N, C-alpha and C positions, 0 to 999 in steps of 0.2 A: 352633165349627164351622169347618172349613177353607174357604178362599175359593175359589170356582169362577169360571172365566172366564165372562163374560156369555153366550157362545154355548153353554155347557154347563149353564146354569142349570136347564133342564128335566130334567136327569139327577140330581137331588138324591137320589133313591131314598128309603131309610128315614130319611134326615136331614131330610126335609121336615117331620116333626112337631116336631122341635126348632126349626126355622125358624118354623113357625106359632106355636109357644108364645112365642117371642121377639117376633114381630110383635104378638101379642095383648097381651103385657106392655107393650110400648112404646106401643101404641095405647090402653092401659088399658081393654081389653074382655075379657070372659071367653073362655077357650079352650073350644071346644065340641065337639071331636072326641072321641068316646067311646073308651075303651080297646079295646073289641072291634073297632072299625074299624082301629085301629092294628095290632092282632094279625093281622087278616086281611091287611092290606097287607104286614106283615112276613113272613107265611107265603108269600104269593105271590112276594115277592122271593127267599126261600130256595128255593122250588121252581124258579124260573127259573135259579138257579145250578147246578142239577143237570145232569149230562151226559145223563141219560135223560129230560129234560123234554120233553113233547110240546106244542109250541107250537100245534098245530092243534086239539087237543081240550080243553085246559085251560079255555077260556072256556065250555065246556058245563057245567062244575061249578057247582053251586048252593051258595052260602055261606049257611047258615041261622043267623041270630043268635038265640041262646037268651035272653041278657040282656045287660047292659052290659059283661060280662067274657068271655062264652063264646060259641062258635059251633061248628058242625060242617059238614062238607062232604058233599053228596050228589053222587056222581060219576055222570055219565050214561055209559052204555055204548054 
């Protein structure tokens, strides 16, 4: 993982999960974030990159978790 300046540490983006995995490894505790949570976060980061992304309404979407690997989105109109 590349080194970030301390003032930019909150901007880790999708790299945060690798960071958490390493923290858990060094602390000798289990990593507890499920794959579905990582997938949701990855999808949101991909959506934000789009030029037509609507910053006002995206928080109205509901992310429904089906199981530990899958989810779907209910968009509010």
